[in-house]
N, C-alpha and C positions, 0 to 999 in steps of 0.2 A: 764681125766683132760682137762679142757677148758682154753686155754692160749690165751691171747690177748697181742701181741707184738706191741709196738709203736716205730717207728723210723722216720727218715727224710733224705732228700737227699742233705744235706749240706756236700758234699764230699761223696764218695762212700762207705766209711768204715762202717758207721752206718747201712746201709741197709744190707751189706754183713754179718756183725755180726748177724743181726736178721735172715737173711735166713739160715745161718749155724746152728743157734740154732733150728729153725723150722725143718730143716732136721733131726737133732738128736732126737728131741721130737717124731717125727713120726716114727723114726726107733726104739726107745725105747719103745714106747706105741702107736701102730697103731690105737688104739681106741680113742686117744686124738683128740681134735678138736683145731686147731691152726689158728689164723687169724693174719696176719702181716699188719699193717696199717701205711701208711705214715701220720703221725699225723699232720704235718703242712698243707698238702693238704686237709686232712679231716676237719680241722678247717675252712679253706677257701682258695680257689685257689689264691686269691690275696695276702693273708697273706704268703702263701707258696712261691709265686713268689718274694715277697719282701725280705724274709728272705734268700731264696736260691740264688737269683741273687744278692741280697745285699752282702752276704757272698762272692760270687765269685768275684764280682766287687771290693769290698774293699781289699780282699786278693791278687788280681792281680794287681790292679791299685794303691791302697792306703794301702800297707802292714803296714807302720808304724802307720798309723791311726787305722788300724785293731788291731794291737798289743796293742796300747794304750787302746782301748775299751775293748779288751780281759782281759788285766791285771786290768783295773779299775773295771770291773764287777766281778773280782775275790776277791774283798774286800767289806766290809759292808759299802757302800757308795751310792750316788745317782744312779750310773750306775747299781750296783747290785740290788738295790730295783726296778729299772725301769724294768730289765729282769724278776725279780720275779713277779711284779705287772702284766706285760703284759700277761705272760703265765698263771698266776692264773686266770685272767679273761677268757681266751680262754679255759681253762680246762673244763668249763661248757658245751662246745660243745660236749664233749665225753659222756655226760649223756644218750642220746638216743642209742648210741652204746653199752654202758654197759647194758642198759635195754633190748636191743635186743639180745645180745650175751650171757649175764649172765656168764662171765668168773670166773674161780676159782683163777686166779693169773694175775697180770699185769706185763709186762716186758718192760723196756725202755732201748734203746740203744743210746739215744740222751739226752743232758742236758735239753733242753726245755721240752722234754717228761717226764723227771724225775720230773721236777717242776710240770707239769700238773697232773701226776699220784699221786704225793704227796698231792696235794691240794684236790683231790677227797677223800683221806682218812682223811685229816685233817678236812674237812667239813662234815664228816661222811656220805658222799654220798655212800661210800663203806667202808668195813673193810677188804677186801681181801688183801693178800700180794702184795707188790710192790718190784720188783727186778730191781735194777739200775745197768746196765753194763757200765762201764767207758771204752770207746774205745780208750784211749790214755795212755801214760806212765807217766803222771802227772795229778793230779786231778784239777778240776775247781770247784769254789764254786757253780756254777749253778747245778752241779750234787748232791750237799749235801743238802738234804731236810728232814725235820723231819718225813714225812710220808713214807719214804723209809724203807722197812723191812730188806733188804739185799743188800750189794754192791758186785759187781764182779769187781776185779781189776787185773792188769796185773803182779804185782810183790809184794814181801814182803815189799819192800821200800814204796810202796803206802799205806800199812796198817798203817805205822807210820805217813805218811803224812795226811791221813784222820783223824787219831786220834788227830793230832794237830788242825784240823778243827772242832773238837768237836764230832766226830763219835765214838761210842763205837766200839772198835776194834773186839769185838766178832761177829759183824755182817758184817765184812769186809773179803772177801775171796779172796786170791791171786791165783786163779786157772787159770787165763789167759783169754784173750779175745777169744770168741768162733770163730773158723774158721773150714772149713771142714777138716775132719781127713786125707784127701788125701795128705795134705801138709806135713804130718809127715812121710809118707811112703818114704822108700828109693828106688831109682832107681837101681835095680840089673842089669839092661842092659844099663847102661849109655853110654858105648862106641857105642853100636849098634844104639842107638837112635841118637847119634851125627852123625854117618855115614849116617843115614836115612835123616837127614836134609842136608847133604852135607858137614859136618864139619870134621875136623881132630881131632880124640879123643886124640892125643898126645899133642894138644895145649890147653892152658887155654881159657875159654869162659867167656866173660863179657856180662851180661844182662843189658840192658838199658830200664827202664820203665819210660815213660815220664809223666804218669798220665793225669789228665783232664786239667791241665793248662800249658801253655808255648809253644813257638816255638823257639824264639831267644836263650834263655839260653841252651836248650838241643841241638840245632844245633851247638853252640860253643863248648859244651862239646864233642860232637861226632867228630867235626873237630880236636879238640885237641887230642882225642884218636888215630886218624889216624896219628898224628905226633910223636907218641911214637916209639922209636927205639927198638921194641920188638915184637916178632911174637905171635899174639893171634887173636881170632875171636870174632865177636860181634853179639848179638841178640838184635834187637830193637822192642819193643812193644809200639805202639802209642796209643793204646785204640781207642776210637771213635773220636779222634781229627783228622778230615779230613785234616785240614790245615797242620798239622805236618806230617801226612802220605804223603801228596803230596810233601812236601819238601824232605823227605827222598827218596821217590820214584824217584824224579828227580835226586838226587845225585847218587843213585845206578844205574839208567839207563844210566847216563853219565859215569859210571865206570863199564861196564858190566863184566869185568874180575873178579870183586870182589862181584858180586851178587850171593847169595847162594839161589837156588830154584827159583820158579816163583812167581811173584807178583799176588796175588789172587784178590786184590781189587785195583780199580783205580778211581780217581776223577779228574775232570778238574782242572788244575792249573790256578786260576784266578789272583793270586798275582804274578806278574812278579818278584818282589823282592825276592821271595822265590825259584827261580829256582836254586840257589846255584850252578851255573855252575863252579865256581872257586874252589870248594872243590874237592880235589883229594883223593881217597881212597888208603889206603895201607893194610886195614884189610878186610877179607871177612865178609860179613854182611848178615844176615837173617832178613828181614823186615816183620813185622806182624802187621795188623791193629787192630783186636780185637779178643780175644780168651777167651773161658771159661776154658782153660786148662793152666793157668799161672803156676800152680804147676809143669807141665812137663818141662817147660823151667827153672824154679828155680832149679829143681833137677839135671839138666845137666850143670848148670853154676858154676863158681868158685867165682864170685863176682857180686853184683848188684849195679847199680847206679840208685838212685831213690830219690824222695822227701820223707820226714819222716812222711808220713801219718800213723795213728795208725794200720790200718788193713794190709797194705803192709808190714810194719815192722814186725808185728806178723807173717805173712805168710813167711817172710824171716827167721825169727828166727826158725819157725817150720821146715823149709828146711835146717837149719844150713848153711845159706848163708850169709857171711860177706857183710856189706853194705857200700857204699860210698853215702853220703847224700848231696843233693844240694838244695839251695834256699828254706829253710824252712820258711813257713809263720810265722811271729812273733806271738807268742801265743802258741797254742798247739804244733805246729810243732817244734818250736825252743826248747820248753820243752822236746819234745821227743828226739831231737838231743842231748841235754845235758845228758839225761839219758843213751842213747845208746853209746855215745862216752866215758862217764865215766866208762861204764861197759865192755869196750873192745868188743863191738858188731858192732861198726861202726866207720868210720872216716868221717869227714865233709869237704866239699869243701868250703873254705872261700875265700873272695877276697884276692888277692895277696897282701901281706904286702909290705911296703916300703923297708924293709930289703931284702925280697925275690926278689923284683924287682931289687935292686942294685946288689944282688948276681947274678942274671941272666944277667944283663948288663955286669958285670965283666967277666963272663964266656961265653959271647956271646950266651946266650941261649934265645930263643924266645918262651918259652912254658908257657902255662897257669897253674894255681894252680891245676886245674883238672887233667891235664897231669902228673904233678909231684906226685900228690896223688895216682893215679892209678898205675903209673910206680913204685913207692916204694912198693906197696903191691904186684904186680905181680912179682917183682924181688926177693922178700923175702918170699918164701912159708911158712917159719916157722911162719911169722906173720899172714898169712891167716889161718894156722892150729890152732893157738892160738885163733883167733877170732871165728872159727868154733866150738871149744871146749866151748868157752863162750856161743855161741848160744845154743849148746846142753844142757848146764846146766840150761838155763833159759827158754827154750820152754816148754810149758805146753801141752803135748800130748793129755790129756783127758779133755781139757778145756771145750768143749761143753757138754760132758757127766757129768762133774763135776757141771756145771751150771744147768743141768737138775736135778741132785740129790739134789742140794740146793733148787731149786724151788719146787720140789716134797715134800721135808721135810717141807718147809714153809706152804704148803697147808695142809699136813697131821696133822700138829701141831696146826692148827687153833682150837680154842675152841669156842663153841657157834655157832649159825647160821650165815650164810653169810648175809651181808647187801648189797643189790644191788637195784638200782632204778627200777622202772617199768614204762611202757609206760603210765600208768594212774596216775603217781605221779604228780599232778598239780603244787605242790610247786617247785619241782625240775625242771620241764619243764619250769616253769617261769624264773628260773635261766638261763636255756639254751637260752630262748628267749631274756634275757637281754644281753647275750654274742652275740647273733645274731644282736641285735641293734648296739653293739659296733663295730662289724665287718662292718656293713653298713657304719659307719662313717669312718672306716679304708679305705674302698673302695673309698669313696668320696675324701679322701686326695690323694690316689693313682691316681685316674682319672684326678686330676689337672695336672698331668705331662704326663701320657700316657706311653705306653710300650717302646717308643724309649729312654726314660731316663734311663731305666734298660737294654737296649740292650748291649750285649757285643761280641766282637770277641772271637775266640777261643784261642787267645794268648795275650801276652803283649809284647810291644816293647819299648826298651830303659829303662830309669829310671822310677821309679814310682812317677809321679807328681800328685799333688792334682789339678785335672782338674775341669772344670766347673761342669761336671756331679757329681763329688764327693760332691761339695757343694749342688747341688740340691738334692742329695740323702740324705745328712745330714738334710737338711731343711724338706724334706718329713717326716723323722723319727721324727724330732722335733715337727712338727705340729701335727702328730698323737699322740705322747706321751703326749703332752699337754692336749689332750682330755682324755687320760687314767688317767692323774693325777687328773682330776676333777671328775672321777667316783668313787674314794675311799671315 
C-alpha cells in the first residue's frame, strides 16, 4: 500500500499524529511505502511561513482575535469561504506529487490539508480515498469536506457533532487520535525509575510541560507550586524553548539544594529580566530541555500541568494522567478544555475570580488560582483516582492500528481503476501552473513587509495587546485575499 500523509507544523500535534501513523503502517506492513509531507511547506515556503508564524503570532499576541477568526471560519460565512477558497487554489500544487508517488490513499492530519485533499477528489484529479484525522476534541468546519472518505475522531461525542455538521455518521470513526503505542504501556518499575532520577517514590510527582509558547505564565505557575504547603516533587520539560529553559536553569542553580540531577543543556542568559533571582524553591525539581521520551515522565507522574493541545492531551489520556490545563488558546484549545473538564479528565486554571480574591484577603492568603487548583487535587487522592479512571475509560489503546485498518479497508473496497494524474497530463499541469502564478502574487505581498514583520520571540509578556505588527499582519492577509477573490 502506498500512503501519502499530509500534515503541517501549526503546533506540534499534527506532525506527531502523522509520524505515529507512519510508524504503525510500516510495522503492520513493511512492504508499504509511506511518505509524510509538510503540505504547507510543499505548496510554498512563504505560504508556510505566513500560516505557521501567523498562527503562532496571533495565538501568542492576539488570542482574542485568533479566537474570533477561528469561530468565524467555523460557520458558512465570508471567513469560512475564504479559508476554503485559499486552500482550494493551492491544492493544485499537489498534482505533480500525486503523479510522481502514485498513492493508494491520502491521509490528512491538518484541516487545511483536508480541504486540499478533498478538492483533488472533487475535481476528479484523483478518486483514491481521503482519510481526515481530526487532532482535537471538538470539530472545526475546515475539517468537513465533501471529498473526505472517512473521518477519524477522538470520541463518541464527536460522531454526534460531525453529524450535526452534515457528515454521515457511518464514515466517522471514534477510534482516537494516533499516538505511539508506548504511551499506553504501564511502568512496572515506577519506583525504581523515580529513584534513578533522584526522586522519592513515596512523594507525589507533578509534571509541568510548557509547550512551544510562553515564559511568563509558566514561571508564575511554577513559583506558585513552590508556595504550596505540601511535600511533592516536580519535573519540568521546556521543549526547545531556550528562553524558558534558561529561566528555569537560573532558578534551579540559585537553589542548588532542590536541583535533581545535572543540567545537560545550557544557553547564555541574554535577558536579565529572566534571571528570576527572587524565586525560592521548596520542591525538588528535575529540569529537562527536550526529550523524545515524554512517555517515561508521564508514566511516573501523578499529575500534569500543560496547555490543552490535542496530542499532549491524547498522550496524557493514554498514560492515565490527570491534567491541570492553563492558558488555552481561544478556539480549538478552549474547546478541548471544555470537553476535558466536562468529562472529569482535567481541571482548568482560570483567572482568580473576585469572590476568590475576597476569600483570600479575608483569610490572609496570597496564593494564585494555580496553587489552589493543584493543592486541592494533591490533597485529595480520591479525586485523582477518579480522574485516572475517567482517563482509562476514554483512552484508545489501538488508535493507530485502528486507523490503519480503516485506511486499508477503504483502499481494498475501491471499485474500478484508480484515477491519478500523470506527469504528461498537460491540462492538469496547467492547473498547477495557475496555482504557481497565484503563489508568486502571494510572495509579492509578503515581500512588501519582509521577515521582520513576522519575527517572534519565544514567549509572550504581559497582556495580549493588538500591537502594530498585528495590524500589519491583518493588512498583509487582507491584501493577498483580495487577489484570491478576483481569481474565482
